[in-house]
N, C-alpha and C positions, 0 to 999 in steps of 0.2 A: 468420419468423420474427426477431424482435426480442436482441438483446440487451443486459445492465448487465453492471457489475463490483462488487462487494459487497468493499471492503479491508474488514481491521474489525484496527483492532493490538492481537496477538495477548499481547505485551509489551514494558517500556522493556528494554533493559542501562543496565548501570552496568561499565566495567572502570576504578573507582576508582584504582586503582593507576597504570592510563595516566597518568589528569586531572591528582596528582599529580608529576608527570612531565612531561608534556608543556605541559598547561594552562597562558595568563596566571593564568586566575580556576580552581585546581588544587577547590575546591569544587565544582564545578557542578553537578553529579547525575547522576539522571536526563533523558533531552526533557521540557519544559514545556508542551511546544508540544501532544502528543498525554494520552491518557488510556488506558492499554488496558482493550479490552475495544470502547472506541468503533468506529465503526463510518461507513462512506460509501457513500453509492449513486449511481451513474456511471452516465452517461449521457451521449450524445451532444454535448444541448446542458452540463452538466456536465465533462464532457473535455477542449470544448473554453475555460472556464472557467477550466478547475485548481482547481471548482469553488469558486469565488470566495475566493475568500483563508484558506479554512476549511482549504489541508493546507499543511502544510511544502512550498512550491519543492526547497530542497534533495529534499530525500521523494521528493516533487511527480519531479523528475529522474531521480531513479530510478526507482520505478515508473511510468509512462507509458507502457512503449514497450510494455510488458504488459501492459495496462489494453487501449490504439489495439489492440494482437492483439485481445486476445477482443472489444475489440466490433466490432472484422469478424464477429466465428464463430469465433474461429480458434482451438485446439488454444494453452493458456498455458506447458509445459512435459507433453507430448503423451514418455513412455517416464521421464521422472525420476522423475515424483510419480506414484498411484497412484488418480487420479484427472487428467482430463487437461484441466484448464476449473478445474483448482485451484498457487498452488502461492505457494510461500512466499517474503516476497525483504525486504530492510529497505533501511535507511535507510545513507547512506554515513560516519556521525560513529563514528569509530571508535574511540569514549572514552564509546560513551551511544547506538549504534543502537535504534533500534526496530521491531522487528519485523510487521511483513503480512503477512494472508491474503490472496491472491486470489483470487476466486472470481466463472466469468464466468456469471447467469443467461442460459437463453435464454425470450423469454418467446415463449409460442407465440401472433400477432396475428388470428389467430378466435377464440380466449376468453379472451382478456386481456377485460375488467369495465372 
């Protein structure tokens, strides 16, 4: 059995009050790197190349350990979420975080076309 991980951008948030108070550009707005509903499929090759620049490096730093675990067939959040093959995570941007859904996809190699 092999595994892949589907990453879905659930939504991009914004905390305008924090941007006003702390950012050099207080009108930065929501993250411009991602779109709500955007999806990525990650296998071992994509993992090693960090999706060839198609994924924000800071966000990757936040989710890559969970993706690595899932690619090895591990449980992402057993006992925490209602499905051990799924978790909700976010990037570390405190004024405009992006919320991701990570899902381990199990592929039966014998039945794969």
